[in-house]
N, C-alpha and C positions, 0 to 999 in steps of 0.2 A: 725610765720614762722618756718619751720622745723629746728631742730638743725643740724648743719653740722657734729657733732661728732658722731662716732659710738662707740660701746662698745665691749670689748673683751670677756666678760663673763656675761651672764644674771644673775640677782639677783633673778629672779623668773622664773619658767618653765611654760610658757603659753600653753594653750591647746585650742581646738576648735572643730568645726564640720561643715560639709557642710550643707547648708540649701537650700530652694527653691530660685534659682537665686542669691545665695550669700554665705557668710561665717560668722559664729559666732566665735568670739575669747573671751576667758574667762580668767580673771586675779584673783588677790586676792580678790577684793571687788566688781568688776563690770564685766559685759560682754557687748560686742558690736556686734550687728548684722548688717552687711553691705549687702544691697540688690540692685541689678541692676533693676531699675524700668522700666516701659514701655516707658518712655521718654529718656531711655539710660543713665540716671544719676544714681550715687550711693547715696543711702540714708542710713544713719547710725543711729541706735537707740541704746542708752546706758541705761542700767538698773543695779540696784544693784543685786548681786547674792542672790538667795534665797536658803534656806535649809529646809528640812523636819525634819531631826533628828540631824543635825550638831551642834546645840546649846546645846544639852544634853551632859553632861560630859563624859558618857560612850562612845559615838560615836566620841570622839576625840582621843581615844586610838587606837593603831595599830590593824588591822583587822576590828575592829568595825567602824573605820573611812572609810574603804573601802565599808562597807555596806551602810553607809550614802551617800558616794559619788556616788555609783551606783544608788541609788534611786533618788538623786538630778539630775543626768545626764539624767535619763529617763523623769522626770517631766519637767525640764528646756528645754531639747531637744525637747520634744513634743510641749511645749508652743511656742518655737522659730520657729519651723517648721510651725505651724499654723499661726503665725504672719508674717513670711516671705512670705507665699503664699498671704496674704492680701497686703503686701507692694509691691510685684512683680506684683500685678494686676491679679493673677491667680484664684481668687475666683469668682465664677459665681454668679452674682446677679439675684435672682429669687424670686418670691413671696413665702413667707414661708407657709408651709402647716398648717392645723388646729392644728395638733399635735405639730408642732414647735411653733405656736403662744401660745398654752396652756403652753408649757414649759417656754417660754419667760415671760408670765404673772406670772407664779408661782415662777420662780427663779430669774428673772430680770437680773441684771448685773453679778450675780454669775453663770449664765448658762454656759458661756464659760469655767470657771474654772471646773465646774462639768463635762462637756464634756471632758475636757482635762484629768482629773483624771480617768474618765471612759475609755478613750482611752488607757491610760497607763496601767490600770488594765487588759484590754482585751489583750494588747500586752504581758504582763507578763504571763498571763494564756496560751496564744498560745506558747510562748517560753518554758514554763515549760513542756507542753504536748509534743512539738516537740523534744526538746533537752534533756529532762530529763526522762519523763515518757515513751515515745515511745521506747527509747533504752532498758529500763528495760523489757518491754513486748517482744521486739524482742530478747533480750538476753536470756530470759527465755525459748525460743524455743530450746536452746542448752542444757537444763537440762538433757534430756534423753541421750545425747551423752557425757557429761562431768561430772566428779565427782570432787567436790571441788569448793567452792565459790570464791576462789581467782582468778582462771582462768576464771570463769564466769564473775567476775568483770572486768577483762581485756577485755574480748570480748564485754561486755556492753560499756566500754569506747571507744573501737575502732568503734563500731557502732555509738556512739554519735558523734565522730569526723567525721566519714564518712557522716552522715546526715548534719552536719554543713558545710562541704566542698561542698557537693552537693547543699545545699541551697545558699551558697555564689556564686557558679558557675552559678546557674540558674538566680539569681538576676543580676549578672554582664552581662548577655546576653540580658537583657531587654533594649530596645532602650530608654524608658522613664527615665532610671536611669543614662544614659551615662553622661548627663550634670552635674548631682549631683556628680558623680565620678570625673569629671574634677574640680569641686569646691573643692572636697576632696583633690585632688592633689595640688591645689593652696594653700590650708590651710597648708599642710605639707611643701611645698616648701618655703612658706613665713616664717614659724616658723624656719625652718632650716637656712634660710638666716639670720634672726635676731640673732639666737643663734651662728652663725659663726662670728658675729660682722660686717657684711657688711651692706652697705646702702640698704634701702628697695626700690630699683628701680625694675621695671619690668625686665630689662635685668639681674640684679643680681639674682633675684628670679628664673628666668627661668633656670639658670645654676645649681640650687640646686636640691637635690634628692627629689622625691615625696614620699619616704619611711620615716617613723619615728618610733622610738622604742616605743613611748608613744601612738601610735594609738589605737583607740577603736577596730579595727580589731584584732590587736595583743592581746589586753586584752581578747577578747572573745575566741580566740584560747587558751590562757593560762587557761581560765576558763575550757575549755574542758579537757585540760591535767591535771589540778589540780583535777578536779572532778573525773577523772579516778583513780588517786592515792588515794584520800580520800575514794571513794566508795568501793575500793577493800577491805578495812578493815571492811566494814559493812557486817558481815557474818550472813546471814539468807537465808533460802530456801523459806521462805514465801513471795510470790510476793507482797502481800499487804503491808507488813512491809518494803520491799525494796522500793516500790513506796513512802511510807510515809517518809522514811529516806531521799530520794532524795530531796523531797520538803523542809523538815526541814533543810537540810544542804546546800541548795543553798546560803543563805546569808553568811554562813561561807566560802564557796568556793569562792564567789565573794570577800570577805574580804582578803583572802590569795592572790588571783590573783591581787588585787589592790596593795598590798605591793610589789609583784614581779615586776609589771610594773612600779611602782614608783621607785624602786631600779634600775631597768634596765635603766630608763630614765636619771639617774644621774651618770651612770658609763660607762666606755668604756673598761672594762676588757674583756679578752678573753672569760670567762665564760658567761658574759652578751651577747656577740656577738653570742655565740652558742645558748643560750636560745632565743634570739630575732630573729634568722635567719628564723624559720618557719613563724612567724608573718610578718616579713618584706617581705618574698616571697609571702605570701598571699595578701599583699597590692598591688601587681601587678594586681590583679583582682578588688580590691575595690577602686583604684585610677586610674586616667588617666591624660595624659599630658594636662594641662590647657591652655586656650587661654589668650591673654593679658588682655582682659576685666575682666576675672575671677580672674586673679592675682591681678588686681587693687582693686577688692572687698576685697580680703584677706588682702592686705596691709592696706586698709582703716580701716578694723575691728581691726587689730592688733595695728596699730598706735593709734587709738582712745582709746584703753584700756591702752596702755603704757603712753600716755599723761596724763591720769588721775592718774595713780599709781606711776610712776617714770619718770616724765617729763625730768629729766636730762639724761635719757637713750634713748630718742627718736632719732633714726637714721635718716639720710637724706632720704627724700621720695619725690616723684614727682607725687602725686595723689590728685585729688580734689574730694570732696564729700560734701553732705549736712547732717546736723544733724537734726534729727526729735525730736523736743522737746516734753515733756509730754503732752502739750496742742495741739499737732499735728501741730504746726507752724514750718516752716523750715527756717534755716539760712545757708549760705554758709561759709565754713571754709576759712581762709586766706591761 
């Protein structure tokens, strides 16, 4: 049964993401994905956190740990999105093509993992081209009008931010993404409710803000701002060298941005509020007010993680769900 006690201050800052018809919450050691299935029930799947570089000593240090966290979030996020589509019943069953059968015969059970890493790789290439290389090319058009690479770097940074904002705006207008943004709002509201020490009931969660300082949207905006500052000091008129420097410095920029968002998430100072304001404002586009059933998914995911990692801190909750065991059998929680 749920613990009737609430806590005043979290001992760990949980995070998560919206997935297909649900929410994933991540803790110290595990993550839980709660998905609303076609029978209108909530199914929760729990797994241990995985890391690509996190076990290497270097990537436990400041800045480097941000590089590791960024890669892990891409890999884990893609894997959970693919899994949530399956749990939600949104995968279309059809006869595999000859090419697909050939891949299945060649790679067997590893095929899904290979496809996931391929998807992550393609996503990273698209992001590099769109947000880092394209601004360099567009910024170079100002070479004939501007003398001095510092100002040119600022213009490139402003172009990068503009592309990012336009991209976010276009995505937010897509009808298909609306429900995902509602789950994104449910994730933020649920974490805010827990961190305020309140019981995790739908009514309490609904009263909380759908904005959060540790949001991935804020992180990406900080990446854009940090990259503008860092790249301003890369002084070269050779467009090829500028393109190469942007690619090589992306991990460094993501590492710095991670440290900023980590610090901002643990402080309520005036400076943090100023730094967080643009990202919080941008979240008005990437989140939406969730429905009750979406909030229930977020509660199920967060409580499932907390019960594993710090059961004494589980707040009161009134949501039922089913756990999906590794062998695919299901049992209902008490």
